N, C-alpha and C positions, 0 to 999 in steps of 0.2 A: 415474567418481566424480561424484556430484551436488554442486552448489554450494549452500551454505546462505546465504540472504539474509535479513537482518532489515531491513525497511523501515518506518520510523516516521514517521508524519505528525505533525509538531510544530506544534501549533495552539493557539488560545485556548480557554479553558474554554467548554464548551457543555453546561451542565446539561440533562438530559433531551433532549439532542440539538438544543437550540434556540439560536439566535443571541441574545446578550445586547445590550441597548441600550447598556450600558456594559461593553465587553469586559474581562475579566480574564485573567491568565496565571498563576494560582496553580499550575496543574499542572506548570509548568516546574521546580518544586522537586524533582520526582522525577528530573530528568535526571542530576544527579551520581551518585546511587545506581545508576541504570540503566546509565550509561556505565561505572561501575566494575565492575558485574556483567559487562558485555560484555567489558571488557578482561581480567578474571580468567578468562573462558571462552575467550578467544582470538577473540572476535567483533569484526568491524568493521562496525557498523551504518551504514545510510544514513538520515540524518535529512532528511526532506523538509519544509522550513520555510515557513511563511506569511509574508506581508509584515509582519504585526504582530509575529511572533516575531523576525524579523530586526532589529527596532528595539529589542528588549528587552535589558537588561543581562545577563540570564541566558544570552543567546546566546553570550557570551564563552567559556563552557565548551565549546561546540561548535566555536568557532573554534580554540581551543587543541588540542582533540582532533584536528581535521582537520589542523592544522599538524604534529602529531606522527604522522600517518599512522594514527590509531586510529579514524577514521570518515570518512564522506563527507557533505557537506552539499549537498542538492539542493533543488528547489523544489516547493511545494505551493500551488496557486492556490485561494484562497477569494475568489471574485468580490465577495462582499458587504463585504469589508474591504480590498480592494486598489484603490488609485487607478489611473487616473482614473475618476471616476464619471459616469455619464450623468445628466442633469438629473432624470429620473423614476425613477432606480434605487432599488429597495427594499433598503435596507441592513440590514434585519432578516429578510430572506428568504434561506435557505440554498440559493440557486439554483446548480446545477452549471454549470461553464463551458460545456458544450455548449449551454446555453439562451441564451447571450449572442449578440448580433450579432457577426459575424466581426471587424469593426473594433475593437469594444470588447474582445473577447477578446484580440486581439493587443496592444492598448495596455496592458492589465493584465499580460499575460505579460512584455512588454518592461520595464515598471516593476518587476515582481517580480524579474526576472532581474538587472537593473542594480543594484537595491538589495541583493540577496544578494551580488553580486560586490563591491560597495563595502564591505559589512559584513564579509565573510569572506575577502576577498582573492583569491578565485578565482571564475571564472564557473561557475555550476552547469551540469552536463551531464545530470543525472538529474531526472526529474519524475514527479509523480502529480497528476492532477486531483482536486479535491474531488468527493465523491460518485461517483468513478470516471467522471466526465463528460468523457471525451476524445472528440472528433469530428474530421472532416476538416479544417475550418479551424484547429482547435487543433493538430492534428498538423503541418499545413503551417507554422504559426507557430513551432512548436518547431524545425522544420528551419531556418528563417530565423534563429533566435536561437542556433543552434549546439548544440542538445541532441543527445545521442547515445542516450539511453535513456529510454523511458517505461515506467511500471508502473501503468497505469490499467485494464487489462483484467482482468475477473473472469469466466473461462469458466463457462458454464452459468447465469449469473445475468442477470436482466432487471430493470434499474433504472428502466424507464419510468414506473411508478407514482409514483416520486420525482422525475421529470423528467429522469432520466439515460438512458443508452443501453441497448440490448438486446445483451448480450454472450453470449447463449445459444450461438451457433454459433462463437464465437471459438476459435482453437487453444489448446490447453493448454500447449504448448511455446513457447519464445521464437520470434518471427517478425518479419519486416519487413512492416508493414501497408500496405494500400492507402491512398493519399492522400485519396481521397474517402470510402471506407467502411472505417475501420480495423478493423472486425470481420473483414475478409478479408485474406488475404495479398496483398502488392503490392510496390511499388517504393520506398517511403519508406526513406531511410537511417537513420531512427530505429528502433533495435531495441526491439521491444515485449517486455517481460519480465512475463508475466501474474502476478497474485497466484495463489498455489496454491489452486485450488478443484478438487475432484474427487470421484469416487465411492469408497466404501470397499471396493470389489471391482472386479475386471476386468469391463468391459462393452464389447461392440462399440461403436464410435463412434456408429453410427446409433441404437443402443439408448440410449446415454447422452444424446444430444441429444433424443430423443423423451421420455425420462424427465424431462429438465429442463423441457421444454415442458409435460408433464402436471402437474408439481408446481406450476407457476405461479411468479410473482415473490415467492418467500419467501426470507428470509435463511437460509442453511444454519447449522445448529447441532446439537449433540449431542442426539439423541433417537431414538425409534423402535426401542428394543430390546425383546426378548422376555424370557422367563424366564431368570434368571441373567445378564442383561445382554448376551445374545447378539443381535446385530442380526437382525431377521426379513427385512426388505426392504433393497435397496441404499439407502444414505444418501448424500446430498450433503453434504460437509464442506469446511471450508477451514482453512488454517493461520492462524487468528485466535484467540489465546488468550483473548480476552475472551468469546467465544461457544462455543468448542470445547474439550472436555476434553483433557488431555495424552494420555490413552490413545487417544482418537479421532484426534488429530493424528499420533500415532505409527503408528496403523493406516493412515491415509491416506498417510503418507510411505512406508511399506512397499510399498504397492500401486504408487505412482508411481515409486519407485526401481526396483522390479522390472520396470516397464514401460520403463525407460530414460529417463525425463524428466531433463533436465540440471540443473534448478534446483528448490529448495524455497524458496519466497518467503513468509516469515512476515510478516504485516501487523499493525501496532499503531498506535494513536493515543496520543499522550502523555497525553491525558485518561483513557485506560483505566486508567492506573496511579495516578490520584489521586482520592481519594474526592470525589464531587460534581461532577467535572469533565466527565463524559460520561454518556450514557444507560446505559452498561454498568458504571459505577462509582458507584453511588448510595451506597455505604457503604465503610468501610475494609475490611470482609471481602471485598467484591467486588473491590476493587483488589488486595488481597493475593492473592486466588485467581488473578487474571489473571497476576500476576508469578510465582506458583508454577507455573502451567501452562507458562509460557514457559520457566522454568528447567529443568523436567523434560523438555520437548520438545527444547530445544537440546542437552541432555546426551545424549539418545537419538540425535539426528540426527548428532552429531559422533562419539560413541563406538561405537554399535552400527552405524550406517549408514555411518560414515566420511565424512560430508559435509564439504566444505572451505568454510570461511567466506570470503566475499568481499563487497565493496560492489557496488552496481549497476554502476558504471562499470568496476570490476575484472572483474566477470562478463562484461560486454559484450566487453572486450578478450580475455578468456580464450576465450569462446565463438566469437569471430571469428578466433582465432589470432593476435592482435596483442599478446600479453603476454610475448613472448620477450625 
């Protein structure tokens, strides 16, 4: 039985995907409704919060939900808003963590971790890097800070044009990464639980990787269908309701569950659900569409596929046989 994961990056507003000179947190208004929806559905989401969010009064909702066992609070590093800052650091540039000097990266991760622990009463053990930018120094810092789970890998995707890593050859299933090159399997004790990205039909692995290279560094989304909406060529999709239709997410989940993958990791950003707070939610209609796709998919995953909802750390314990 597959595990259904809902991993939400809770962050400041980023209209059109850009850092604001005066950051706002208007999108946090959606959290009560979203958490209620998850509770009604039997979901326990993992909220990966930034340093700014950890300082906000709205974070109290997440603290209460975590105390009640209804969610998990992990960490999400936005380097441009997390102290300590380098003297020449550009705080208006959305630089992924992998682009930082190793010492600065670890200092920011330490500050973020300690701040979340102080605010929520528990040390975070789950993490996602902004822009999916995890690297060797970042992974090693996570180890030293006591993290057990990372979810920064997006198989088949190359983020180098945005300054991030190339995850094209990363495993699709959870794995222990190499400390120097996290795209490979290795000896790190931090379990990598990739975001669910995959092809909408069975492909031999070598073909899947070659096809990913051929398509280039483009964000997967629902398109490429022929007459009657039937896909003509294999399509790369991901479980991201802001860019993928509910039908396509269900199709992807069918393929992956049939192949025996143990996790379906749905990714969201809090700004996706609030009009004007992200590049994917420029209107109320877009934000509502994302939430509708999310609801439709989780209903399908839990009822039709029988996926069991867990948080990231719960999944790690289950996957490693430590949840007895």
